[in-house]
C-alpha positions in Angstrom: 44.7 -105.3 22.2 47.5 -104.7 24.7 46.6 -101.0 23.7 43.2 -101.2 25.1 43.2 -102.1 28.7 46.0 -99.0 28.8 43.5 -96.6 27.4 41.0 -97.4 29.8 43.2 -96.9 32.6 44.0 -93.5 31.2 40.2 -92.9 31.5 39.5 -92.9 27.8 35.8 -93.7 27.2 34.4 -96.8 26.5 32.9 -97.5 23.0 29.3 -96.4 23.0 29.5 -93.5 25.2 30.1 -89.9 24.2 31.4 -87.0 26.3 31.1 -83.4 24.8 33.8 -81.9 27.5 35.6 -83.4 30.5 35.6 -81.3 34.0 38.7 -82.8 36.1 36.6 -82.0 39.0 33.5 -84.2 38.0 33.2 -87.5 40.1 33.0 -91.0 38.2 29.3 -90.7 38.6 29.0 -87.7 36.5 31.0 -89.4 33.8 29.2 -92.3 34.1 25.9 -90.3 33.3 23.7 -91.4 30.6 24.5 -89.8 27.1 21.7 -87.4 26.8 22.3 -86.3 30.4 25.7 -84.8 29.3 24.5 -83.5 26.1 21.8 -81.2 28.4 24.3 -80.0 30.7 26.6 -78.6 27.7 23.6 -77.0 26.4 23.2 -74.9 29.5 26.4 -74.0 30.2 26.8 -72.7 26.5 23.6 -70.6 26.8 25.0 -69.0 30.2 28.1 -68.0 28.3 26.4 -66.9 25.3 23.8 -64.9 27.8 27.2 -63.4 29.3 28.9 -62.2 26.1 25.5 -60.4 24.7 25.2 -58.6 28.1 29.0 -57.6 27.8 28.4 -56.2 24.6 25.3 -54.7 25.2 26.7 -53.2 28.3 29.8 -51.7 26.4 27.5 -50.0 23.6 25.4 -48.7 26.3 28.7 -47.0 27.7 30.2 -45.9 24.3 26.6 -44.7 23.4 26.4 -42.3 26.7 30.0 -41.4 26.0 29.3 -40.0 22.6 26.1 -38.5 23.8 27.9 -36.8 26.6 30.6 -35.4 24.2 27.6 -34.5 21.8 25.7 -32.9 24.4 28.8 -31.1 25.6 29.7 -30.1 22.4 26.1 -28.9 21.0 26.0 -26.9 24.3 29.6 -25.1 23.5 28.4 -24.4 19.9 25.0 -23.1 21.3 26.9 -20.5 23.9 29.0 -19.6 20.9 26.2 -18.9 18.4 24.3 -16.9 20.8 26.8 -14.7 22.2 27.7 -14.0 18.5 24.3 -13.2 16.8 24.1 -11.0 20.5 27.3 -9.2 19.8 26.3 -8.5 16.3 22.6 -7.5 17.0 24.1 -4.8 19.6 26.4 -3.4 16.7 23.2 -2.4 14.6 22.1 0.7 16.7 25.6 2.1 16.2 25.8 1.3 12.4 22.7 3.4 12.3 24.0 6.0 14.1 27.0 6.5 12.0 25.2 6.2 8.9 23.2 8.8 10.4 25.8 10.8 11.2 27.5 10.4 8.0 30.7 8.8 9.3 31.1 6.3 6.5 34.9 5.3 7.8 33.2 4.4 11.4 30.1 2.7 9.6 32.2 0.9 7.5 34.5 -0.4 10.6 31.3 -1.6 12.6 29.8 -3.2 9.4 33.3 -5.6 9.5 33.0 -6.5 13.2 29.4 -7.0 12.8 30.5 -9.7 9.6 33.0 -11.3 12.0 30.6 -12.2 14.3 27.8 -13.3 12.1 30.5 -15.3 10.1 31.7 -17.3 13.4 27.7 -18.2 14.4 27.6 -19.4 10.9 30.5 -21.7 11.1 29.1 -23.1 14.3 25.8 -23.9 13.1 27.5 -25.6 10.3 29.0 -27.8 12.7 28.8 -31.5 11.3 27.7 -32.5 14.9 25.1 -29.9 15.1 23.7 -30.5 11.8 23.6 -34.2 12.6 21.8 -33.3 15.6 19.1 -31.4 13.5 17.7 -34.3 12.6 16.5 -35.8 15.7 13.0 -35.9 16.8 11.8 -32.7 19.3 15.7 -31.0 19.5 16.2 -31.1 15.7 13.6 -28.7 14.6 15.1 -25.9 17.1 18.6 -26.7 16.3 17.7 -26.1 12.6 16.2 -23.0 13.1 19.0 -21.7 15.1 20.7 -22.5 11.9 18.5 -20.5 9.6 19.0 -17.5 11.8 22.8 -17.9 11.7 22.7 -18.4 8.1 20.3 -15.4 7.4 22.2 -13.0 9.8 25.4 -13.8 8.2 23.9 -13.4 4.8 22.5 -10.0 5.6 25.7 -8.8 6.7 28.1 -10.0 3.7 25.5 -9.6 1.1 23.4 -6.7 2.6 25.2 -4.6 5.0 28.7 -4.8 3.9 28.1 -3.6 -0.1 25.8 -1.4 1.1 28.0 0.4 3.3 30.8 0.4 0.7 28.3 2.0 -1.5 27.3 4.7 1.2 31.0 5.4 1.8 31.2 6.4 -1.6 28.5 8.9 -1.9 28.7 12.5 -1.1 25.4 13.0 0.4 25.6 16.8 0.4 26.4 16.9 -3.5 23.3 14.9 -4.0 20.9 17.7 -2.9 19.9 19.9 -6.0 21.1 23.0 -6.0 21.5 26.0 -8.6 25.3 24.7 -8.9 23.8 21.4 -9.8 24.6 17.9 -8.1 26.5 14.9 -8.7 24.2 12.0 -9.4 26.4 9.6 -11.3 27.5 8.1 -8.0 23.9 7.3 -7.0 23.2 6.2 -10.7 26.2 4.0 -10.2 24.9 2.3 -6.9 21.9 1.4 -8.0 22.9 -2.1 -8.9 24.7 -2.6 -5.3 21.6 -1.1 -3.4 19.2 -3.7 -5.5 21.5 -6.4 -4.9 21.6 -5.8 -1.0 17.9 -5.4 -1.0 17.4 -8.5 -2.6 20.0 -10.3 -0.4 18.1 -9.3 2.8 14.5 -9.9 1.3 15.6 -13.7 0.5 16.9 -13.9 4.1 13.5 -12.6 5.6 11.4 -15.2 3.6 13.5 -17.7 4.5 12.7 -17.1 8.3 9.2 -16.7 7.7 9.2 -20.1 6.2 10.3 -21.8 9.4 7.7 -23.6 11.5 7.6 -22.5 15.1 4.9 -24.8 16.3 7.5 -27.3 17.1 10.1 -24.6 18.8 10.7 -23.9 22.1 9.9 -20.5 23.5 13.8 -20.1 24.2 14.0 -20.4 20.4 10.4 -19.3 18.7 10.7 -15.9 20.7 13.9 -14.8 19.2 13.2 -15.9 16.4 10.2 -13.8 15.9 12.1 -10.6 17.1 14.6 -11.7 14.3 12.1 -12.2 11.6 10.2 -8.8 12.3 13.7 -6.9 12.5 14.4 -8.4 9.0 11.1 -7.6 7.6 11.8 -3.8 8.4 15.3 -4.1 6.8 13.6 -5.4 3.9 11.3 -2.5 3.5 14.2 0.0 4.4 16.3 -1.5 1.8 13.4 -2.1 -1.0 12.9 1.7 -0.5 16.6 2.4 -0.9 16.5 0.5 -4.3 13.7 2.2 -5.6 15.3 5.6 -5.0 18.5 4.9 -6.6 16.8 3.8 -9.3 14.3 6.6 -10.4 16.0 9.5 -8.6 18.5 10.2 -10.8 16.1 10.3 -13.7 13.8 12.3 -11.9 16.4 14.9 -11.0 17.6 15.5 -14.5 20.8 13.3 -15.1 19.4 12.2 -18.5 17.8 15.4 -19.2 15.7 18.5 -18.1 12.8 17.8 -15.9 9.9 20.1 -15.3 7.6 19.8 -12.4 4.5 22.1 -11.4 4.9 22.7 -7.9 1.7 23.1 -5.7 1.8 24.8 -2.4 -1.3 23.8 -0.5 -3.0 26.1 2.0 -4.2 24.3 5.1 -6.4 27.3 6.1 -8.6 26.0 3.5 -9.2 22.6 3.9 -9.1 20.0 1.0 -8.7 15.9 1.3 -4.9 16.0 0.5 -4.3 19.1 2.8 -5.5 22.5 1.5 -6.6 24.6 -1.4 -3.9 24.8 -4.0 -2.7 28.5 -3.5 1.0 29.4 -4.9 1.8 27.5 -8.5 5.3 27.6 -10.0 7.4 25.7 -12.3 10.5 24.0 -11.0 13.2 22.9 -13.4 16.0 20.0 -12.7 18.5 19.5 -15.0 21.5 17.5 -13.7 20.8 17.9 -10.2 20.6 22.0 -11.2 17.6 23.4 -9.7 15.6 26.8 -10.8 12.5 28.2 -10.4 10.6 29.4 -13.0 7.3 30.8 -14.0 5.1 31.5 -10.9 1.8 31.7 -10.6 -1.6 31.1 -8.7 -4.8 28.8 -8.9 -6.8 31.4 -9.5 -5.1 32.6 -12.3 -5.5 29.1 -14.3 -9.3 30.1 -15.0 -12.3 27.9 -15.3 -11.8 24.8 -17.3 -14.7 24.7 -20.0 -15.4 22.3 -20.8 -14.6 20.6 -17.6 -11.9 18.0 -18.0 -13.0 14.7 -17.7 -12.5 12.7 -14.6 -13.1 9.5 -12.9 -16.9 8.8 -12.8 -16.8 7.4 -9.3 -14.9 10.4 -7.9 -17.4 12.9 -10.1 -19.8 11.5 -8.4 -18.7 12.1 -4.8 -16.8 15.0 -5.7 -18.8 16.8 -8.4 -17.5 18.0 -12.0 -15.6 21.1 -9.7 -12.8 18.3 -9.9 -12.2 18.8 -13.4 -13.2 22.6 -13.6 -11.0 24.5 -11.0 -7.6 24.0 -10.0 -8.6 25.2 -6.5 -10.8 21.7 -6.1 -8.5 19.3 -7.9 -7.7 18.0 -4.7 -11.2 17.5 -3.3 -10.6 14.0 -4.0 -7.7 12.2 -1.5 -6.5 10.3 -4.4 -3.6 12.6 -5.3 -2.7 10.6 -8.7 -6.5 11.9 -10.0 -5.6 15.4 -8.5 -2.0 16.0 -10.1 -2.7 14.4 -13.6 -5.7 16.7 -13.5 -3.7 19.5 -12.6 -1.0 18.8 -14.9 -3.7 19.2 -17.6 -5.0 22.4 -16.3 -1.5 23.9 -16.5 -0.6 22.5 -19.8 -4.2 23.9 -21.3 -3.5 27.4 -19.5 0.1 27.8 -20.4 1.1 25.6 -23.3 4.3 24.4 -20.9 4.6 20.6 -20.4 5.4 19.2 -17.0 6.7 15.9 -16.3 5.3 15.7 -12.9 3.7 17.3 -10.0 5.1 18.0 -6.4 2.8 19.1 -3.8 4.1 20.7 -0.3 2.4 22.9 2.5 3.4 25.9 4.9 4.5 23.1 7.4 6.9 21.6 5.1 8.3 24.8 4.2 8.9 25.6 8.0 10.5 22.2 8.1 13.0 22.8 5.5 13.6 26.5 6.7 14.7 24.8 10.0 17.5 23.6 7.7 18.3 26.6 5.5 17.9 29.2 8.0 15.8 32.5 7.5 14.8 33.9 4.3 14.0 37.5 3.6 11.5 38.4 1.4 12.9 40.9 -0.6 10.7 41.2 -4.1 8.6 43.9 -4.9 5.9 43.1 -2.5 8.4 44.3 0.3 6.6 47.6 0.4 3.3 45.9 1.1 4.6 43.4 3.4 6.1 46.1 5.7 3.5 48.4 5.5 0.9 45.5 6.7 3.5 44.8 9.6 4.0 41.4 8.2 7.4 39.8 9.0 10.1 40.5 6.4 12.1 37.5 7.5 10.5 34.0 7.5 11.7 31.4 9.7 10.9 27.4 10.5 8.7 28.9 13.7 6.8 31.9 12.3 6.4 30.9 8.5 2.6 28.7 9.4 0.8 31.5 11.4 2.2 34.2 8.9 1.0 32.4 5.7 -2.2 30.6 7.0 -3.4 33.6 9.3 -1.7 36.7 9.6 -1.2 37.5 5.7 -5.4 36.9 5.5 -5.7 39.6 8.6 -3.3 42.0 7.3 -3.5 42.3 3.4 -7.0 42.2 2.6 -6.6 41.9 -1.4 -6.3 38.5 -2.6 -3.8 39.3 -5.4 -1.5 40.4 -3.3 -2.0 37.8 -0.6 -0.8 35.7 -3.7 1.9 37.4 -4.6 3.2 37.3 -0.8 2.7 33.5 -0.9 4.5 33.3 -4.6 7.5 35.5 -2.9 7.5 33.0 0.4 7.9 30.2 -2.2 10.5 31.7 -4.4 12.9 32.9 -1.7 12.7 29.3 0.2 13.7 27.6 -3.5 16.4 30.2 -3.8 17.5 29.1 -0.3 17.9 25.8 -1.8 19.1 26.5 -5.0 22.3 28.3 -3.1 23.2 25.3 -1.3 21.8 26.7 2.3 21.5 24.0 4.7 23.0 20.7 5.2 21.4 17.9 3.2 20.9 15.5 6.9 18.9 18.4 8.2 17.1 18.9 4.9 16.3 15.1 4.7 14.8 14.7 7.9 12.4 17.6 6.8 11.0 16.4 3.9 10.8 12.8 5.2 9.0 14.3 8.2 6.5 16.1 5.9 6.5 12.8 3.4 5.5 10.7 6.8 2.9 13.2 7.6 1.2 13.1 4.2 2.2 16.8 3.3 4.5 16.2 0.5 2.9 14.2 -2.4 4.6 13.2 -5.7 3.1 12.4 -9.1 5.3 11.6 -12.4 3.9 11.1 -15.9 6.7 8.6 -16.5 4.3 5.3 -16.4 7.5 3.4 -15.0 8.7 6.1 -12.4 5.0 6.5 -11.1 4.5 2.5 -11.0 7.8 3.0 -8.4 6.3 5.8 -6.5 2.8 4.4 -6.5 4.3 1.6 -3.5 4.5 4.3 -1.4 2.7 6.6 0.8 4.2 9.5 -0.9 2.4 9.0 -4.1 -1.3 9.8 -1.9 -2.9 7.1 -3.3 -6.2 5.6 -1.8 -5.7 2.1 -3.8 -3.2 0.2 -5.1 0.3 -1.5 -3.2 0.8 1.7 -0.8 -2.2 1.3 0.7 -2.5 -1.1 3.8 -5.3 -4.1 3.3 -7.3 -2.7 6.4 -6.5 1.1 5.9 -9.5 3.5 6.9 -8.8 7.5 5.9 -10.7 10.5 7.6 -10.4 13.6 5.0 -11.9 17.3 5.2 -13.2 19.3 2.4 -14.1 23.1 3.3 -17.5 24.1 2.3 -17.1 27.7 4.0 -15.6 29.3 1.1 -13.0 30.8 3.6 -10.1 30.3 5.6 -11.3 29.0 8.8 -9.8 25.9 9.0 -6.8 27.3 10.4 -8.7 27.4 13.5 -10.4 24.0 13.5 -8.8 21.5 15.8 -9.3 17.8 15.4 -8.9 14.2 16.7 -9.7 11.0 14.7 -9.7 7.8 16.5 -10.7 4.1 15.1 -13.3 2.1 17.4 -12.2 -1.7 17.1 -15.8 -3.5 18.1 -16.7 -7.0 18.6 -16.4 -9.2 15.4 -20.1 -9.9 14.1 -20.9 -13.3 12.2 -17.1 -13.4 11.7 -16.6 -9.9 10.2 -14.8 -6.9 11.9 -16.8 -3.8 13.0 -14.8 -0.5 13.2 -16.3 3.1 13.6 -14.3 6.2 12.8 -14.9 8.9 15.3 -13.8 12.6 14.5 -13.6 15.3 17.1 -13.9 18.6 15.8 -13.6 22.0 17.8 -14.0 25.8 16.5 -11.6 27.7 18.5 -12.3 30.8 16.3 -13.2 34.0 19.0 -16.8 34.3 19.9 -16.7 37.6 17.6 -15.2 36.1 14.8 -17.8 37.3 12.8 -16.7 40.8 13.3 -13.1 40.5 14.5 -11.8 38.7 11.6 -11.8 39.7 8.1 -14.7 39.0 5.7 -12.1 37.1 3.4 -11.4 34.8 6.4 -14.8 34.3 7.6 -16.5 33.9 4.1 -18.8 36.8 5.1 -21.3 34.6 4.4 -21.3 34.3 0.8 -21.8 30.8 0.6 -24.5 30.5 3.0 -22.4 29.7 6.1 -22.9 32.4 9.0 -19.4 34.3 9.4 -17.5 32.5 12.5 -19.0 29.2 11.4 -16.7 26.5 10.0 -18.9 24.1 7.5 -17.0 21.2 6.5 -17.7 18.0 4.4 -16.3 15.3 6.4 -15.1 12.0 4.2 -14.3 8.8 5.7 -13.3 5.8 3.6 -13.2 2.1 4.5 -11.2 -0.6 3.4 -12.1 -2.7 -0.1 -15.1 -5.0 0.2 -16.5 -3.3 3.5 -19.7 -1.6 3.9 -20.4 1.7 5.5 -23.6 1.1 7.8 -24.6 4.2 9.7 -23.1 7.8 10.6 -24.0 9.9 13.8 -23.6 13.1 15.2 -22.7 13.4 19.2 -24.0 9.9 19.4 -27.7 10.5 17.2 -27.8 8.9 14.2 -27.6 11.2 11.1 -28.3 10.9 7.4 -25.1 10.6 5.4 -24.3 10.0 1.4 -22.8 6.5 0.7 -20.7 6.0 -2.4 -18.0 3.9 -3.4 -14.5 4.7 -4.6 -11.7 2.1 -6.0 -14.1 -0.6 -4.3 -13.5 1.3 -0.7 -16.9 2.3 0.8 -17.1 6.1 1.6 -19.6 8.2 3.6 -19.8 11.7 3.5 -21.4 14.1 6.3 -21.7 17.9 6.3 -20.8 19.5 9.5 -21.1 23.2 11.0 -19.2 24.6 14.2 -19.7 27.8 15.6 -17.2 29.4 17.4 -16.5 27.8 20.6 -18.6 24.2 19.6 -17.3 21.1 19.3 -19.1 17.9 17.8 -18.4 14.2 17.2 -19.2 12.5 14.0 -19.0 8.5 13.6 -18.6 6.1 10.9 -19.8 2.5 11.4 -17.8 0.2 9.0 -19.2 -3.4 8.9 -18.8 -6.7 6.8 -14.6 -6.0 7.2 -13.1 -9.3 5.8 -9.7 -8.0 6.6 -8.4 -9.2 10.2 -5.2 -7.2 10.2 -4.5 -4.6 12.6 -6.5 -1.6 11.0 -4.3 1.9 10.3 -5.3 5.3 9.3 -4.5 7.9 7.1 -6.0 11.5 7.9 -6.2 15.1 5.8 -2.9 17.0 7.5 -3.8 20.0 9.0 -1.9 22.7 10.6 -1.8 20.2 13.7 1.1 18.0 14.0 -0.5 15.0 12.7 0.8 12.7 15.9 -1.8 14.7 17.7 -4.6 14.0 15.3 -4.5 10.6 14.8 -5.4 8.6 18.5 -4.5 5.0 18.9 -6.9 2.6 18.2 -9.7 1.7 20.8 -10.5 -2.0 21.4 -13.5 -3.2 22.6 -13.5 -5.9 25.5 -14.7 -9.0 23.5 -15.5 -12.2 25.9 
């Protein structure tokens, strides 16, 4: 009992009252409030403190997040700058590497390849950074960072798995020793390099395909633009390495590394047009044995004679070009399809001579000129030398005089066809003798042969199915169908109808005119402009052997040509015109490609424009054009595509 007053005096709550907290500043009235009032006040104050705590935590979180984001953004900026500078540095070394390879400077190329790898490796390491990879998963920014990572990875793969081993293999090759000569060439290094070249080609192709799969629709222009350039460059590199791989694969065998190979060499004469170049003139048997080159039996197309009965040929081509395809060696290449012409020529040669050949090689006098530019002049020293001197023809042929000599002067000064053929054969023999003797450096020879190949003047066919499968991938095959033919490819080919050598005087241009689409299909015209530059008095001033002398119903001095135009697969050839006026034409089909043929005559000084219109073209690719190579540079014949304004 004595305790209670004391407790009350000390401010203890009386029985029946509840106070959750006591504020010493509060007066007695506040303390004496009813119980529910005290509970309401405490709840308010607790809520205030809890809200303050939440705001404090949120603020701290935001500050922390902003700090992380600021750091991350700065870090990403540093990495992006590093990736960009390293990839640009690597890209800047590529032209230098190309020049060193072309110059056959293996040591310099190896050093440049190593520097290039340092840059691509650094770019890849930066793109593999954890912060960069984490940010690649973010919306909007992520796809751009991911695309940059793919480019860095692809560049490093190309450098490490493509360029470095390729340069290493290149360093071990003696390119001069790879050129066939009379003493033979060392083919084993090239054969040994084949697996490495194939691996490099595979690595680059895989990287190229990876870049092509990137979705560019969400990318910033600053990323999409360089990605597009990198993808295009990678695609070009893929094609180049695939070609190198194929060469390393089939070249040793075709050059006789495993045994003797014999090839029929046909020298086409552009003075009398045929679809693939010119009438077959000189023929020769070329033997390759472990890189050792020798020229055997020589002949002419006329010596082969007439095939009776005619050899069987593809019915579609026979319908367009007649049975002459399988009857005369001079006409096997009325068709532009070289595999057909070559296999027919092989059969004719073997039937006439009894000697088997493993393939057919075709060149023309323009290519002989390219080769002579590398080997230097050759002298005519055979039994025909006396006739050459008597006729006033040059006894030394160079890269600059071989074309006019073989395609014009020889006919003007040597009237006998047999002696003309002998002169052709003598020239071919001397050129191959120069090659056999090892004259000329490898680089110059390769440049000349490559140029001839690009112009369609060098053609190759192998009787070996596996080798021909590889060859058929490239324009070198001279195919009008198959993997070497572009989806939207057009062709303009010329066959002489004069029976003479007047095509030396004809100048042509060929151009594609892209019209506006109709009903969802492309429409393209093939425009062929031809002019006869023969002198006005050609009928009397030129030899009858050159003009034809009217034997085949064509007035001397006039040139008659069968112009053949090919369109792409599944298209239609709809019309033809001469100088803007519709003209009858012969429509055909060859390997599912539409073909139109128009015969044209040109008097001296006369020019005409023949146009073929192709419609229902389902391909929307950029069209390309292949033409018969003549005495003109092909770049002067094929004009840029003209496009209509379709608005």
